[in-house]
N, C-alpha and C positions, 0 to 999 in steps of 0.2 A: 336755316338756323339763325336766330336774331343774336347779334354780337352782345347785346346787353344780357339776354338771358344765359349765353354761353359763360359770359364772365361771372354772373352770379353763381351758376352751378359750380364753376371752377373754385371760386374764392369759398364757397361753403365746403367743398370738399377738402381744401386745403385747411380751413379752420377745424373740420373733423379729424383731419389727420394729426394736428396739433394736440388736440383733446385725446386721441389714441395714445400719443407720446406721453402725456401725462399721466395716464393709467401706468406707465412703468415706474414712475416714481410712486404711485400708490402701491404696486407689488412690493417695491424695494422697502417702504415703510412697514406696510403690513407683516411682512417676512421678517424684517429686522424686529418689529415688536414682538412676535411669537417665538423667537429664539432666546436662548440665554445670552446675558450681559456678554459672556466671553467669545461669543460667535456673532456679535453684530458686525464688525468689519467684513467677516468673510461673507456674510450672505450680502451686503451692500456691493462688495466686491464682485461677486457673481452677477448681481443685477447690472452692474456698470457694465460687465463685458456682455451680457446677453444681448442687450440693445445693439451693440456696437457689432459683435457677431452676426445678429441677425440681418442687419441693414446690408452687410457687406457680402454676406453669402447669397441674399436674396438679389443683390445686383449683379453677382457673378454667375450664377445659375438658377436661383429659386424662381425667379419671375419667370423665366422661360420654360421652365419644368412645369410650373402651374397653369401657364398660359402658352402652350405651344402653338396655337393656331390649327389644331386638329379638326377634322370634320367631326360632328356630332356623334358621340358615342365611344371614343377612345378610351383605352386604359392606361396609356403612358405616350408620351411625346416629349421632344425637345428641341426648341428652336434655336438652340446656340448659346455660347457663352457672351455674358457681358448685355450691356442694353445699346439699342440701335433706334432711335427716334425715326420713325417715318418722315419721310421728307415733305413740306409744305404742310397745307391744310390737313393732311392725313395724320398728323400728329397733333393737331390742334382742334379748329372747331369741327372738323370732320370725324374726329375720333371719339368713339364711345357716343354716337349719336348726339355730339354737342354737349355732353355731361361734364366733360374734364378733359385735360391734356393728357398725352402719353406720359409725361413726367409726374404728373398728379397721381394718374392711376398707380405708377411703380411705387411712389412712396406712401400713399394710403395702404396699399397691399404689405408693403415692407414692415410696417409697423405691426401689423397683425401677425406676421410670421414669428416675429421675436417672442410674441405673447406666449406661444406654445411651449418654449424652453423654459420661459419665466416661470410658468405653472410647476415644471419639474424641480426648480431650484428649490422652491420651499419644501417640497415633499421629501427631498433627500437632505435636509439641512442638518447640520451640526457633526456629521460623521463621514462625508464624501470627500475624497481628494479633490483639490481643486482642478490640476490638471486633468484628471479623469472626467471631470464633469464639463470641463470646457471642450475636450474632444467630442464627448457625448452631445452637447448641445449644439455645436458646429456641423456636424453629420446629421442630426436629428433635423434641424432647421432647414439646412441644405438640399436635403433628399426626401425624408419620410414626410413631412410636412406639405409640400409642394404637389408631390404625387397623388395624395388623397384630396387636396384641395383642388387638384385638376378635375378628378373625377365628377365634382358638382360645378364649382365655379369657372372652370376652364372648359366646360362644355363636354365634359367626358360621359363614361356610361352611366353614372348615377343621375346626373342630369337629364340624360335621354330617357330614363326609367321613370322620371317625374320626382325624384327625392327632392325635398325643399329644406334648405338651411339658409335662412335671411343674412344672418350674420355671423354664424359660426357657433352655435352651440355643440354641435359634433365637430364641424371642420377645424375650429380652434380649440374650444375649451375642453370637449371630451378627447380629442388627439393629445392635448397636453397631459389630461388624467391618465389616459393609458400609457403614457410614456412614464409618468409619475410611479403608476402601480407596478410596472415592469421594474423600474429601479429600485424601488423599495422592497420588493422582494427579494431580490438579487442582495442588495445592500445589507440587509438586517436592521434590527432595532438600535436605538441608542443605547450605550453602556447604562445598565441599571434600570431600564424602563421595565422589563418584563422579568420578575424574581419569583422564587419558589414562593415567596408569601404573598404574591399578588402583583398587581401592576400598579408601578410607582408614578404618579403624574411628575412630568417636568415642564412646569409652568414657563412661560415667555416671561421677558423681563420688562416689557413696557407696553401696557395695555394702551396708553394714550397714543402711542406711537403706532399701533396697530388700528386703533380708531381712526386716525389721521389718514391711514392708508386705505382704509375701506370709504371713506369720504371722497377721497381723491379718485378712487375706482369707480365710485358711483358718478361722480362729475365727468370722468372721461368716457363712461359708457355712453352719455349722450352723444358723442362723437363716433364711439363704436357702432352703434345701432343707427343713430340718425345719419351718419356718413353712408352707411349701407344702402340707403335708398338711391344712392349714386346720381343725384341731382339735388337741386335746391327745391324741388317741388313742395310747395308751402303745406299743402294738406298732408302729404305722405310723411314729411319730415315731422311734423307738429304730432301726428297720431303716433308716430314712434317714440317721441320723447313721452308722450302721456303714458303709453303701455310701458315703456321702460321703467318710468318713475313710480307707477302703480305697483308693478311686479316686485321692484326692489323692497318698496314699503311693506307689501304682504309678507315678503318672505322675512322680513324683521319679526312681524307679528307671529308668523305661523312658527319660527324658530324659538320665540320667545315662550309661547304656549306650550309647544311639546317639549323643550327642554325642562321647563318647570314640573310638567308631569312626569317626565322621566327621573329628574335629579333633585327635585324639590328645592331650587335654588335658581337665582337670576343671574345666569351665566353670559356675561358680556361677550365673550368669544363666540358662543352660539349665535346670539343676535347680529354680530358682525358677519359672521359666516352666512347667517340665514338672509341678510341684505344682498350678498355676494350671489348666493345660490337662487335668490330670486332674479337677479339680473342675468345670470348665465341660463336661468330656464326660459326666460322671455326672449332671448336672443335669437333662437330659429324662427320663431313666428312673429316677432314684434310688429312687423307691417300687416298681420291678417288678423289680429285680435281686437275685439271691443274692450273697453275698461274694465268690464266685469270678468270677462275671461282672462285678461292679464293679471288680475286679482287672484283668481282662482289658481293660475299656474304659479304665480308667486307664491301663495299661501302653502300651497301643496310643496314647493322646492323647500320652503323653510322649514316645514315638518319634517322634510327628508333629512335634512342637516344632522340634527342630533341622532337620529336612527341610524343613518349612515356611519357617523364618527363612532358611534358604539359599535357597531358590527365590523369596523375597520381594526379598532383597538382592541376591544375585549373579546370578540370572538375570533378574528382572523389574526390577531397578535401582528397587524402590521403597522410600523410606527409612522406617522405622518404629522410631524410637528405643527404645520399649519391647516391641516384639513383639506388640502389639495384636491385629494382624491374625492372626498365627499363633496365639495364644492363644484368641482370642473368636470369630474367623470360622471359621478352619479346624476347631478341636477342637469349636467349637459345631455345624458340619454333621455332624461324625463323631458326636458325642452323639446327635445328632436321628435320625441313620440307625442307630444302635447299637439303638434302641428296637425295630426291626424284626428286628434280629438275634440280640439276647439278651433273656432275661426273659419275661415273662408275655404279652406281646403279639407275640413274634417269628413271622415269617412272611412269604412273599413280598408278600402283599396289604398288610400294614401298612408293610413296607419301600417299597413302591411310594407309598403314602400319604405316608409320612414324606419321601420324596425330592422329590414335587411340591410338598408343603407347605412344605418349607424353600426350595425354589427360587423359588415364589410370592412368600414373603415376602422373599426375596432380591432377586428383581427389581424389585419395589416399593420396597423400602428404598434400593437403590443408585440406580435412577432419581431418587428424590426426594432424596437426598442429593447426587447430582452435579449435579441442576439446581438446587438451593438453592446450593451452593458455587459453581457456574459464575456464577449471577447476582450472587453477592457478588463474585466475582473480576472482572467486566467493570463494575461499579458502583463500590464503594467499595475494591476490592482485597483480597486476602487475605494476601499475603506482605510481611514487614516489609522495608526496605530492607538492602542489603548491611552499610551502616555499623551500622544496629541489631543486626543478626544477629551481625556482628564483636564488638560491644562486650558484647553480651548484651542480653535482654529484661529482666532485672531493672533495670538502669541506665537502658536505653531507654525502656521504659513505665513503669516504677514509681519510678524514682529512688532505688532502694535496693539494698542487697546482702543476701543471706542470712545472711552470717556476719560478724558483729562491724563491721569498719571501714567507714567511710563511709556509715553508715546516716543518711539525712535525718532531721533533728528536725521537719520541717513536709513536707506532701504535695507532689509535685511541682507546679510552679505557684504555691506559696503566696506567694512573693515578688512575682509579678505581680499577684496577688489584693491584697495590703494595699497595693500603691502605688495 
């Protein structure tokens, strides 16, 4: 392996890592914009904690759960706690065929790990207890995400079966979506959302903030997908950039048309989620698709968004303030199946593998998340009181407001502490 090529590969992987990190700022901005003003601090607090929890838990155990070094075809493995870099060139130029170092491998994968819990945070916004959510996020990221990730990316049984998920339509996004679905089923809707006289919309407080979040996510997605090439291969990386951008653009157009036909209005939130749906949809096969196929995948994902939102909200009465289940779960499933319909691996055999692979991951993840959230519900509780929800979680749980007035000079409980 040429030293210069090794350096170029490693530098690109680190740049991609930074881009994926920026996605967490995008999630924070998007979720903050889609919640009510009185819950802004709370959602930002959760996003700040999630990336911190994700990096630490992935260091302590997640990385070695996801990449245990088993023989091809395993269901579970664990190579020990903590990080232990291979000695000499084994952790450098001889690692990963010269694509990147051991440390780069860890930090790039760790950024992905936190994303799954971030998806859940938006879906349960405005009514979940902070401590309960943080416990859920810690265990979900530390155990559930790495186990199903190992099934494909760690050389497990789905990899041996031929399942394909380039950058995580299922392994990251649908996993987060399944976790979100389990959580909102147990948590219930926000107070006043579903009434005897019909559904009461609870709009977010800042569409500009939500739009900024989507553009930051789109920006970061070039690292999310482009970094998943796992080298600086100029042809492969540039192709992935093109398919990623085209799918996102087509997602916006698909959502724009479908939402107008359904609602007879130009709904910005639907177009923003259409962009994200296109990005999620292309993620499984971004390296396999032609530009035309990427546009088709993104456009279908965009159409899926308003249909899925209506289904969850009006038909199933499942309250998801940011549309996380529609974007990440439904479009994640679509993107994974699209690998068997479009691109270099298209075929009935591949489609079948994609179907049972994503359903197996979904069944495990939903059961894990539901069981964990149910345990929290019957022990410490998962829902704030009606009084807290009415006042807003910023004041109730953080003793501060997001915008100007009445921000505490000291942390909550400070007066009691000094007395």
